[in-house]
C-alpha positions as CSV (number, residue, x, y, z in Angstrom):
1,X,16.1,9.3,-1.7
2,X,17.2,7.6,-4.9
3,X,16.9,3.8,-5.2
4,X,18.7,1.9,-7.8
5,X,17.0,1.2,-11.1
6,X,17.4,-2.1,-13.0
7,X,17.0,-1.9,-16.8
8,X,16.7,-5.0,-19.0
9,X,19.2,-5.3,-21.7
10,X,18.2,-6.6,-25.2
11,X,19.9,-9.9,-24.4
12,X,17.5,-10.6,-21.7
13,X,18.6,-10.4,-18.1
14,X,18.7,-7.5,-15.7
15,X,21.5,-4.9,-16.0
16,X,21.9,-2.3,-13.2
17,X,22.0,1.4,-13.6
18,X,21.8,4.5,-11.4
19,X,20.0,6.5,-14.0
20,X,16.3,6.5,-15.0
21,X,15.3,4.5,-18.0
22,X,13.8,7.6,-19.8
23,X,13.6,11.3,-19.0
24,X,14.1,11.8,-15.3
25,X,11.1,13.1,-13.4
26,X,8.5,11.9,-16.0
27,X,8.1,8.3,-15.0
28,X,7.7,6.2,-11.9
29,X,10.9,4.9,-10.5
30,X,11.1,1.2,-11.4
31,X,13.2,-1.9,-11.5
32,X,13.1,-4.5,-14.3
33,X,14.2,-8.0,-13.7
34,X,14.0,-11.2,-15.7
35,X,14.3,-12.3,-19.3
36,X,13.2,-9.7,-21.8
37,X,11.4,-12.5,-23.8
38,X,9.4,-13.6,-20.7
39,X,5.8,-12.6,-20.1
40,X,5.6,-9.2,-18.3
41,X,4.5,-9.0,-14.7
42,X,4.0,-5.7,-13.0
43,X,4.2,-5.4,-9.2
44,X,2.6,-2.5,-7.3
45,X,3.5,-1.4,-3.7
46,X,1.4,-0.4,-0.8
47,X,1.2,3.2,0.6
48,X,4.3,4.1,2.6
49,X,6.5,1.4,1.0
50,X,8.5,1.1,-2.2
51,X,9.5,-1.7,-4.6
52,X,11.5,-3.1,-1.8
53,X,8.2,-4.6,-0.5
54,X,8.7,-7.3,-3.1
55,X,12.4,-8.1,-2.4
56,X,11.7,-11.6,-1.1
57,X,9.3,-12.5,-3.9
58,X,10.3,-10.7,-7.1
59,X,13.6,-12.5,-7.7
60,X,11.8,-15.9,-7.8
61,X,9.1,-14.5,-10.1
62,X,11.7,-13.1,-12.4
63,X,12.9,-16.6,-13.3
64,X,9.7,-17.0,-15.4
65,X,8.6,-13.4,-16.0
66,X,9.9,-10.0,-16.9
67,X,9.1,-8.4,-13.6
68,X,8.5,-4.6,-13.4
69,X,8.4,-3.2,-9.8
70,X,7.4,0.5,-9.5
71,X,7.4,3.1,-6.7
72,X,4.5,5.3,-5.8
73,X,5.1,9.0,-6.4
74,X,7.2,10.4,-3.5
75,X,8.1,6.9,-2.4
76,X,11.5,5.2,-3.1
77,X,12.9,7.1,-6.0
78,X,9.7,8.2,-7.8
79,X,9.3,12.0,-8.1
80,X,6.7,13.4,-5.7
81,X,5.4,15.9,-8.2
82,X,3.8,13.2,-10.4
83,X,0.6,13.6,-8.4
84,X,-0.9,16.4,-6.3
85,X,-3.9,17.1,-4.0
86,X,-7.1,15.4,-5.1
87,X,-5.2,12.6,-6.8
88,X,-7.2,9.5,-7.7
89,X,-6.4,5.8,-8.3
90,X,-7.0,6.5,-12.0
91,X,-4.1,9.0,-11.9
92,X,-1.8,6.3,-10.5
93,X,-3.1,3.8,-13.0
94,X,-2.3,6.2,-15.8
95,X,1.3,6.6,-14.5
96,X,1.6,2.8,-14.5
97,X,0.4,2.6,-18.1
98,X,2.9,5.3,-19.1
99,X,5.7,3.3,-17.5
100,X,4.8,0.0,-19.2
101,X,4.4,1.9,-22.5
102,X,7.9,3.3,-22.1
103,X,9.2,-0.2,-21.7
104,X,7.4,-1.4,-24.9
105,X,5.0,-3.6,-22.9
106,X,1.4,-3.9,-24.3
107,X,-0.3,-6.6,-22.3
108,X,0.9,-7.7,-18.9
109,X,-0.1,-9.5,-15.7
110,X,-0.3,-7.5,-12.5
111,X,0.0,-8.0,-8.8
112,X,-0.4,-5.2,-6.2
113,X,-0.6,-4.8,-2.5
114,X,-3.1,-2.4,-0.8
115,X,-3.0,0.8,-2.8
116,X,-1.1,-1.1,-5.5
117,X,-3.9,-3.7,-5.5
118,X,-6.5,-0.9,-6.0
119,X,-4.5,0.2,-9.1
120,X,-4.7,-3.3,-10.4
121,X,-8.4,-3.4,-9.9
122,X,-8.8,-0.1,-11.8
123,X,-6.6,-1.3,-14.6
124,X,-8.6,-4.5,-14.9
125,X,-11.9,-2.7,-15.0
126,X,-11.0,0.3,-17.2
127,X,-8.2,-1.2,-19.4
128,X,-9.1,-4.8,-19.7
129,X,-7.2,-5.1,-23.0
130,X,-3.9,-4.5,-21.1
131,X,-4.3,-6.9,-18.1
132,X,-3.6,-10.6,-18.8
133,X,-4.0,-11.9,-15.2
134,X,-4.5,-10.1,-11.9
135,X,-3.6,-10.7,-8.3
136,X,-4.9,-8.4,-5.5
137,X,-3.1,-8.7,-2.2
138,X,-4.2,-7.3,1.2
139,X,-6.3,-4.7,-0.6
140,X,-9.9,-3.7,-1.1
141,X,-12.5,-2.5,-3.6
142,X,-13.0,0.4,-1.1
143,X,-11.0,1.5,2.0
144,X,-13.6,2.1,4.7
145,X,-14.9,5.4,3.3
146,X,-13.2,8.7,2.7
147,X,-13.1,10.2,6.3
148,X,-10.1,8.2,7.7
149,X,-8.0,9.0,4.7
150,X,-9.0,12.7,4.6
151,X,-8.0,12.9,8.2
152,X,-4.7,11.1,7.6
153,X,-3.9,13.4,4.6
154,X,-4.6,16.5,6.7
155,X,-2.3,15.1,9.5
156,X,0.5,14.4,7.1
157,X,0.2,17.8,5.4
158,X,0.3,19.5,8.8
159,X,2.9,17.4,10.7
160,X,4.8,15.2,8.3
161,X,5.2,11.4,8.5
162,X,7.0,10.8,11.8
163,X,3.9,10.0,13.8
164,X,2.6,7.6,11.2
165,X,6.0,5.9,10.7
166,X,6.2,5.3,14.5
167,X,3.0,3.2,14.3
168,X,3.8,1.5,11.0
169,X,4.7,-1.9,12.6
170,X,1.3,-2.2,14.3
171,X,-0.5,-1.4,11.0
172,X,1.6,-3.5,8.8
173,X,2.8,-6.6,10.7
174,X,1.8,-8.9,13.5
175,X,3.4,-8.2,17.0
176,X,7.1,-8.9,17.1
177,X,7.7,-8.7,13.4
178,X,9.2,-5.8,11.4
179,X,11.1,-4.9,8.3
180,X,13.3,-1.9,9.3
181,X,13.9,-0.9,5.7
182,X,10.2,-0.6,4.9
183,X,9.6,1.4,8.1
184,X,12.4,3.8,7.2
185,X,11.1,4.3,3.7
186,X,7.7,5.2,5.3
187,X,9.5,7.8,7.4
188,X,11.4,9.3,4.5
189,X,8.5,9.4,1.9
190,X,7.5,12.8,0.5
191,X,4.6,14.1,2.8
192,X,2.8,15.9,0.0
193,X,2.8,12.9,-2.3
194,X,1.9,10.6,0.5
195,X,-1.1,12.8,1.3
196,X,-2.1,12.8,-2.3
197,X,-2.1,9.0,-2.2
198,X,-4.4,9.2,0.8
199,X,-6.7,11.4,-1.3
200,X,-6.7,8.6,-3.9
201,X,-7.7,6.0,-1.3
202,X,-10.4,8.3,0.1
203,X,-12.1,8.6,-3.3
204,X,-11.7,4.9,-4.3
205,X,-14.8,2.7,-4.5
206,X,-14.9,0.3,-7.4
207,X,-17.5,-2.2,-6.0
208,X,-20.1,-1.5,-8.6
209,X,-17.7,-2.4,-11.4
210,X,-16.0,-5.6,-10.2
211,X,-18.3,-7.8,-12.3
212,X,-16.7,-6.3,-15.4
213,X,-13.3,-7.8,-14.6
214,X,-12.5,-10.5,-17.2
215,X,-8.9,-11.2,-16.3
216,X,-8.3,-14.4,-14.3
217,X,-8.1,-13.0,-10.7
218,X,-6.5,-14.1,-7.5
219,X,-7.2,-12.5,-4.1
220,X,-4.7,-13.0,-1.3
221,X,-5.7,-12.0,2.2
222,X,-3.7,-11.9,5.4
223,X,-5.8,-13.4,8.2
224,X,-4.3,-11.0,10.7
225,X,-4.6,-7.9,8.5
226,X,-6.4,-5.1,10.4
227,X,-6.4,-2.7,7.5
228,X,-7.9,-4.9,4.8
229,X,-9.2,-8.0,6.6
230,X,-10.2,-11.1,4.6
231,X,-13.8,-10.0,4.3
232,X,-12.6,-7.2,2.0
233,X,-10.9,-9.7,-0.3
234,X,-13.8,-12.1,-0.1
235,X,-16.1,-9.3,-1.2
236,X,-14.0,-8.9,-4.4
237,X,-13.8,-12.7,-4.9
238,X,-17.6,-13.0,-4.8
239,X,-18.1,-10.2,-7.3
240,X,-15.3,-11.0,-9.9
241,X,-16.4,-13.9,-12.2
242,X,-14.2,-17.0,-11.5
243,X,-12.0,-15.3,-9.0
244,X,-10.1,-17.4,-6.4
245,X,-9.3,-16.4,-2.8
246,X,-6.3,-17.5,-0.7
247,X,-6.0,-16.6,3.0
248,X,-2.5,-16.7,4.6
249,X,-2.4,-17.6,8.3
250,X,-0.2,-15.3,10.4
251,X,0.1,-12.6,7.7
252,X,-0.9,-9.0,8.4
253,X,-1.1,-6.2,5.9
254,X,2.3,-6.5,4.1
255,X,2.1,-10.2,3.4
256,X,4.9,-10.3,0.7
257,X,7.3,-9.0,3.3
258,X,6.0,-11.1,6.3
259,X,5.1,-14.4,4.6
260,X,6.9,-14.3,1.2
261,X,6.9,-18.1,0.8
262,X,3.2,-18.3,1.0
263,X,2.6,-15.3,-1.3
264,X,5.1,-16.7,-3.8
265,X,3.4,-20.1,-3.8
266,X,0.0,-18.5,-4.5
267,X,1.4,-16.2,-7.2
268,X,3.3,-18.9,-8.9
269,X,0.2,-21.1,-9.1
270,X,-1.7,-18.2,-10.6
271,X,0.8,-16.7,-13.0
272,X,3.5,-19.3,-13.8
273,X,1.9,-22.5,-15.1
274,X,4.5,-25.1,-16.0
275,X,7.5,-22.9,-15.2
276,X,6.1,-22.2,-11.7
277,X,5.4,-25.9,-11.0
278,X,8.9,-26.6,-12.4
279,X,10.7,-24.3,-10.1
280,X,8.9,-25.8,-7.1
281,X,9.8,-29.3,-8.2
282,X,13.4,-28.2,-9.0
283,X,13.8,-27.0,-5.4
284,X,12.3,-30.1,-3.9
285,X,14.6,-32.4,-5.9
286,X,17.9,-30.4,-6.0
287,X,17.5,-28.4,-2.8
288,X,17.2,-24.7,-2.1
289,X,20.9,-24.2,-1.8
290,X,21.7,-25.4,-5.3
291,X,18.8,-23.5,-6.9
292,X,19.8,-20.3,-5.1
293,X,23.4,-20.7,-6.4
294,X,22.1,-21.3,-10.0
295,X,19.9,-18.2,-9.8
296,X,22.7,-16.1,-8.4
297,X,24.9,-17.0,-11.3
298,X,22.2,-16.3,-13.9
299,X,23.2,-13.6,-16.4
300,X,21.7,-12.1,-19.5
301,X,23.5,-14.8,-21.5
302,X,22.0,-17.7,-19.5
303,X,18.6,-16.3,-18.6
304,X,16.7,-17.9,-21.5
305,X,18.3,-21.3,-20.9
306,X,17.4,-21.2,-17.2
307,X,13.8,-20.3,-18.2
308,X,13.8,-23.2,-20.7
309,X,15.1,-25.6,-17.9
310,X,12.4,-24.5,-15.5
311,X,9.6,-24.7,-18.1
312,X,10.5,-27.9,-19.9
313,X,12.8,-30.2,-17.9
314,X,11.3,-29.4,-14.5
315,X,7.8,-28.0,-15.4
316,X,6.9,-30.8,-17.9
317,X,9.2,-33.8,-17.5
318,X,9.8,-34.0,-13.8
319,X,6.2,-33.1,-13.0
320,X,4.8,-36.0,-15.2
321,X,3.4,-38.5,-12.8
322,X,3.8,-41.5,-15.2
323,X,7.1,-42.2,-13.4
324,X,7.8,-41.7,-9.7
325,X,10.6,-39.3,-8.8
326,X,12.8,-42.2,-7.5
327,X,12.5,-43.9,-10.9
328,X,13.4,-40.6,-12.6
329,X,16.5,-40.4,-10.4
330,X,17.6,-43.9,-11.4
331,X,17.2,-43.0,-15.1
332,X,19.0,-39.7,-14.7
333,X,22.0,-41.1,-12.9
334,X,22.3,-43.8,-15.6
335,X,22.2,-41.3,-18.4
336,X,24.8,-39.1,-16.7
337,X,27.1,-42.1,-16.2
338,X,26.7,-43.0,-19.9
339,X,27.8,-39.5,-21.0
340,X,30.5,-38.9,-18.4
341,X,28.7,-35.9,-16.8
342,X,30.2,-36.5,-13.3
343,X,29.6,-33.0,-11.9
344,X,25.9,-33.4,-12.7
345,X,26.0,-36.9,-11.4
346,X,27.1,-35.7,-7.9
347,X,24.1,-33.3,-7.9
348,X,21.7,-36.1,-8.9
349,X,23.1,-38.5,-6.3
350,X,22.1,-35.9,-3.7
351,X,18.8,-35.6,-5.5
352,X,18.3,-39.4,-5.5
353,X,18.7,-39.4,-1.7
354,X,16.0,-36.7,-1.5
355,X,13.8,-38.8,-3.7
356,X,14.1,-41.7,-1.4
357,X,16.8,-43.9,-2.8
358,X,19.1,-45.7,-0.3
359,X,22.9,-45.8,-0.8
360,X,22.5,-49.5,-1.6
361,X,19.9,-48.7,-4.4
362,X,22.2,-46.0,-5.8
363,X,25.1,-48.5,-5.8
364,X,22.8,-51.0,-7.7
365,X,22.0,-48.3,-10.3
366,X,25.7,-47.7,-10.9
367,X,26.5,-51.4,-11.0
368,X,23.8,-51.8,-13.7
369,X,25.5,-48.9,-15.5
370,X,28.8,-50.8,-15.5
371,X,27.2,-53.5,-17.7
372,X,25.7,-51.2,-20.3
373,X,27.8,-48.0,-20.1
374,X,31.2,-49.5,-19.4
375,X,33.4,-50.3,-16.4
376,X,35.6,-47.2,-16.6
377,X,32.5,-44.9,-16.6
378,X,31.0,-46.8,-13.7
379,X,34.3,-46.7,-11.8
380,X,34.3,-42.9,-12.0
381,X,30.7,-42.8,-11.1
382,X,31.3,-44.9,-8.0
383,X,34.0,-42.5,-6.9
384,X,31.7,-39.6,-7.3
385,X,28.8,-41.3,-5.4
386,X,31.1,-42.4,-2.6
387,X,32.3,-38.9,-2.1
388,X,28.8,-37.5,-2.0
389,X,27.4,-40.1,0.3
390,X,30.4,-39.7,2.6
391,X,29.8,-35.9,2.7
392,X,26.2,-36.7,3.6
393,X,27.2,-39.0,6.4
394,X,29.5,-36.3,7.8
395,X,26.8,-33.6,7.7
396,X,24.3,-35.8,9.5
397,X,26.7,-37.4,11.9
C-alpha cells in the first residue's frame, strides 16, 4: 500500500509527489507540510495506524510549523524491512533521526501517540540536543510488561492481522465511534513489521530515565483510554521536570482522531506561542468558514505571509487586552473605509457582529468615517455593510 508523500519546496509550502523524497526503501514514508522556514514539528503514529492518524490535526499545525508526519515500518507506505524481529524503540528512533537528517532538520519539536510517543520519550532522553519541545499522547513509559506484546507478536506472526483488526475499534475508540480508514490500515499493515513493533513495545521501559528529559514536555491522556490510561501519563508527568498533563474527556486511545479539537488546542498552547493564540483568535473573530477557505487557498507563494498574519496581526495585536475586541472592530472598519478596502470591510462587518457590535453601532462607525474619511468612501461602506447585514438577517430568519 503506497500513500502519497508531500515534499516541501524551497519556496515554502507543500508540494505533492508520488515518489519518495530520497532513495526508495531506505527511509520512513513521510509527509511534509507547512512553510519551509517554520519551526519543524515531527508527528509520530501509534501501532497499527499511519500518518493519517493526524489528518484532523496536522493541517492546522502546519500553519505555524513545518510538520513532518511519518509511518511506522510496514504501515502506510513505509517499507516493512526497515525493522525485524527483536526490534526496539531505539531502532525506531534511529529511523526518525535518519528521516529528519535527510530533510536537513537539526533540532525539532516532537509529538507522538502510543508507540510514536514512546519514540519521542526515547529521543528526549537519549538525544536531548535534537528535541526542542515534546508532547506524548495516549502513551506510556512502559506498556504493562513484555508478556502481552510477546503474545500479540506471536499471534500476528502465526495468523496475520485480521483478528486484531476486527477488535481495533474497542481498543482505539469509545463505543459507537470509528475511523474506517485507520481500521483498514490496521488490517493491511505488514504482519512481520507489526510484530517487530510489538517486540519494541515489549522491551520498552524508560521510567528510570524520565528525570533526564530537559525538553518542555506535555502529556495528553484520554480519560477513556483502556490501553494507556491517564495514570500512565500522570506517571510520566510526575517524573519529568516541569511537565504538564492534560486529560481529554471522552477520548480513548487514538485521541487525535476522536477528539482532534481538544488535542489541537493542547498542542497549540504547547508548541505555537503567539501564532497558536493568533490562529485561535482569528477563528473566533472571522469564523471557521473564512479561515478554512484562506488555508485551502494557501500556496508556497503565500505561506510565509499567512504565517506572518497569524503570528503578528492575530497573535500579538488582536490578543493584546489593552483594547476590547469590539473597539478593535471599530478601529479596523474605520481604517478599511479610509483606504477603500471594501472586500475586507465586508469580512470585518461580520467580525464586528461576532465581537458584539449592533447594526446601529456599525452604522455609527461608518457615519463617523464619513466625517473624517469622506462621504464617497462612507457611501460605499454603507452599501457593503447593508448587504452583509441583510445576508445575516436572511441566514437567521
